[in-house]
C-alpha positions in Angstrom: 84.6 15.8 93.8 84.7 18.3 96.9 88.4 18.2 96.7 88.3 19.3 93.4 85.9 22.0 94.0 88.2 23.3 97.2 91.1 23.6 94.2 88.9 25.5 92.1 87.7 28.0 94.8 91.7 28.4 95.7 92.9 28.8 92.2 90.3 31.4 91.5 90.8 33.3 94.9 94.7 33.1 93.8 93.9 34.9 90.0 91.6 37.8 92.4 94.5 38.7 94.5 96.8 38.8 91.7 94.7 40.7 89.8 94.3 43.2 92.8 98.3 43.2 93.1 98.9 43.9 89.7 96.1 47.1 89.3 98.1 48.4 92.7 101.7 48.2 91.0 100.3 49.4 87.9 98.8 52.5 89.9 101.9 52.8 91.7 104.0 52.9 89.1 102.0 55.5 87.4 104.2 58.9 87.7 102.0 62.0 87.3 103.6 64.4 84.4 103.7 68.6 84.5 101.8 69.9 81.3 104.3 70.9 78.7 106.5 74.0 80.0 106.5 73.6 83.6 109.3 74.7 85.6 111.3 71.8 86.7 110.8 70.2 89.5 114.2 70.6 91.2 117.1 73.3 90.6 120.4 73.0 91.7 122.1 76.0 92.9 125.3 77.1 91.4 125.8 80.9 92.0 128.5 80.6 94.6 129.1 81.0 98.7 126.9 78.8 100.5 124.0 78.9 97.2 124.8 75.0 96.4 121.2 73.3 97.7 119.0 71.4 95.8 115.9 73.2 95.5 112.5 71.8 95.6 109.8 73.2 93.5 106.8 73.4 95.9 104.5 75.6 94.0 103.9 77.1 90.0 101.5 79.0 88.5 101.6 81.0 85.3 103.4 83.8 87.1 105.7 82.1 89.7 107.7 79.0 90.6 108.3 78.9 94.5 111.3 76.7 95.6 112.5 75.9 99.3 115.8 74.4 100.2 115.8 71.9 102.7 115.7 73.8 105.4 112.4 76.1 105.0 109.5 75.6 106.4 107.1 73.5 104.3 104.1 74.8 106.4 104.8 78.5 104.9 102.7 78.7 102.1 101.6 82.4 101.7 104.3 83.3 99.6 102.7 81.1 96.6 99.9 84.2 96.2 102.0 86.9 97.4 104.7 86.5 94.8 102.4 85.6 91.8 100.3 88.7 92.6 103.3 90.8 92.7 104.9 89.3 89.8 101.7 89.9 87.7 101.3 93.0 88.6 104.9 94.1 87.7 104.6 92.4 84.2 101.1 94.7 84.1 102.8 97.5 84.9 106.5 97.7 83.7 106.3 95.4 80.4 107.7 91.6 79.8 111.4 90.7 81.3 112.4 88.7 78.6 110.6 85.3 77.1 110.0 83.6 80.3 106.5 84.9 82.0 107.7 83.3 85.2 109.3 84.9 88.6 111.6 82.1 89.9 111.3 82.2 93.9 114.2 80.8 95.9 113.5 81.0 99.3 116.2 79.3 102.3 114.9 78.7 106.2 118.1 79.7 108.2 118.7 77.7 111.3 122.6 77.2 111.5 125.4 79.9 111.8 126.6 78.6 109.0 123.3 79.1 107.1 123.2 82.6 107.8 125.4 83.7 105.0 121.8 82.7 103.0 120.5 85.8 104.9 119.0 88.9 102.9 118.3 88.4 99.1 119.8 89.0 95.7 118.2 89.5 92.1 119.1 87.4 89.3 117.3 88.2 85.7 116.9 86.9 82.4 120.2 88.5 80.9 122.3 86.6 83.7 124.0 83.4 83.2 124.6 82.7 87.0 120.5 81.5 87.5 120.5 80.3 84.1 118.9 83.1 82.4 116.0 82.9 84.6 114.3 85.9 86.5 114.9 84.8 89.7 115.2 86.0 93.4 116.9 84.5 96.6 116.0 85.5 99.7 116.7 83.9 103.3 115.4 84.5 106.6 115.1 82.7 109.7 111.3 83.0 110.1 109.2 83.2 107.3 105.9 82.1 109.2 103.9 85.5 108.2 103.3 87.9 105.8 104.5 91.5 107.4 107.6 93.1 107.4 110.8 91.9 106.1 109.4 88.8 105.4 107.3 90.3 102.6 109.5 93.2 101.7 112.7 91.7 101.2 111.2 89.2 98.3 109.5 92.5 97.0 112.4 94.3 97.3 114.4 92.0 95.1 111.8 92.0 92.2 112.6 95.5 92.2 116.1 95.0 91.2 114.6 93.0 88.4 112.7 95.9 87.4 115.5 98.4 87.7 118.2 96.2 86.0 116.1 94.6 83.0 113.2 96.8 81.9 112.5 97.3 78.5 115.1 95.0 77.1 118.4 97.0 78.5 120.3 95.0 80.9 121.4 97.4 83.9 120.4 100.8 85.9 122.3 103.6 85.5 120.8 105.1 88.5 121.9 102.6 91.0 125.0 105.2 91.6 122.8 108.0 92.4 119.9 106.4 94.8 122.0 103.1 95.9 120.2 100.0 97.3 118.1 101.5 97.0 115.9 104.2 97.6 113.9 103.3 94.4 112.8 100.0 95.7 111.1 102.4 98.7 108.2 103.8 96.7 108.4 100.5 94.5 107.6 98.5 97.5 104.8 100.6 98.6 103.0 100.6 95.3 103.4 96.8 95.0 102.1 96.5 98.3 99.2 98.9 97.5 98.3 96.8 94.4 98.4 93.4 95.6 95.6 93.7 98.3 98.2 94.1 101.4 97.1 98.4 101.7 97.3 97.4 105.8 101.2 96.7 105.0 101.6 99.5 102.7 100.3 101.7 105.0 102.9 100.5 107.8 105.3 101.2 105.1 104.3 104.7 104.5 104.9 105.5 107.9 108.2 104.1 108.6 109.2 105.8 105.4 107.7 109.2 105.8 110.0 109.3 108.7 112.8 108.1 107.6 116.3 110.8 107.1 118.9 109.9 104.8 122.4 110.7 104.4 123.0 111.3 100.5 123.0 113.3 98.3 123.2 115.5 101.6 122.6 114.8 105.3 119.2 115.0 105.8 117.8 114.1 103.0 114.0 112.6 102.4 114.0 110.3 99.4 110.5 109.2 100.3 108.9 111.8 101.3 110.6 115.0 99.6 111.2 113.0 96.4 109.4 109.8 95.5 106.2 110.0 97.3 105.6 113.6 96.0 106.4 112.4 92.1 104.4 109.4 92.6 101.2 110.8 94.1 100.9 113.8 91.8 101.6 112.3 88.6 99.8 109.0 88.1 101.2 106.5 90.8 103.3 104.0 89.0 102.6 105.2 85.7 105.0 107.8 86.3 107.8 105.0 87.5 107.5 103.3 84.5 107.8 105.9 82.1 110.8 106.6 83.5 112.5 103.0 83.2 111.0 103.6 79.6 112.4 106.7 78.7 115.8 106.0 79.7 115.7 102.7 77.6 114.8 104.6 74.5 117.0 107.2 75.0 120.0 106.7 77.3 123.5 105.6 75.7 123.6 101.6 75.3 125.2 98.9 73.3 123.7 95.5 71.6 123.9 92.3 74.0 123.3 88.7 72.8 120.2 88.8 74.8 119.2 92.5 73.6 121.0 95.7 75.4 123.2 97.2 78.1 123.8 100.4 79.2 126.9 102.0 78.6 127.2 104.6 81.6 125.7 106.2 84.9 123.7 108.7 85.3 124.9 112.2 86.9 122.9 114.3 89.2 121.5 116.4 85.9 120.5 113.7 83.9 118.9 112.0 86.6 116.7 115.2 87.2 116.3 115.5 83.2 114.7 112.3 82.8 112.3 112.4 85.9 111.4 115.7 84.6 110.5 113.8 81.5 108.3 111.2 83.1 106.6 113.7 84.8 106.0 116.0 82.0 107.0 119.2 84.6 110.5 120.7 85.2 111.2 118.5 88.4 114.4 121.0 89.4 112.4 122.8 92.0 111.5 119.8 93.7 115.0 118.2 93.6 116.6 121.2 95.0 113.7 121.3 97.9 114.4 117.6 98.3 118.4 117.8 97.6 119.6 120.7 97.3 121.1 122.4 94.2 124.9 122.8 93.0 126.7 124.5 90.1 127.7 121.3 89.1 123.9 119.9 88.9 123.1 123.1 87.1 125.7 122.6 84.4 125.0 118.9 84.2 120.9 119.4 84.0 121.5 122.1 81.0 123.6 119.7 79.3 121.3 116.8 79.9 118.3 119.1 78.3 120.7 119.2 75.2 122.3 115.9 75.1 118.8 114.2 75.2 116.1 116.6 73.6 113.7 113.8 73.3 112.8 113.8 76.6 110.0 116.5 76.9 108.9 118.8 79.3 109.0 122.4 79.5 112.5 124.2 80.2 
């Protein structure tokens, strides 16, 4: 009888252990699923050069998806909120950029000489097959620890290229031939920093750029101090920047493409001043003369632009 009781007791204990084990295995096998519409957990780079990494998603919300390469320090988390706030502000200020509400942020940590070719940054937009038709930025640095200087400046700068090159449903940036890479980003970065709670960094940028001297369109030019900041501060801050792009998209020559439209030519200086005059509502010739000088060629181009684009309104 005692032997039978022991067998029953052992059998009962085995059933308990087996049940617990089955429960544990069942829990282990459960994989947490992302909600519908979530960005992929990995993204295989395929955009040339050293960009061959399998990227891992480390964060996403309704405005961004952040991906790190294997060399990126996973303890660096400030880009999550910073870039989310940046893209949310960009959409509010400049409008939608295709069907995707998210910005895809790719960050590389540089720890070897080979990886130095990943340094700096580049953008892509929903027009670009190269990055799977996603609004994306890809940036690499050796140190991402603190959100100051180039650590915060480079990613925001790259989002500005998306603004310039894919706004209002049109691909291309016809102003790039004049402002390069890119004097516009100086006022753009300053404005974004002012509007994502980083006024401290914006003040540092302002002091730096106010003293900066440029070599074009003539030696001694100061784009930020004498052109963009006066326009920005007098004519409505980001509203005037956004209006410039809206006027270009509505009036400058373009053709259809599979995802909307694209510009067919670049601006000349007279057209550039004309469209900024339309954005501000004032004739900007005097400000341009102060900032860059003025030539007979520009005068001819300016007058022609007024004839070619009469829907760009201001007092001639």
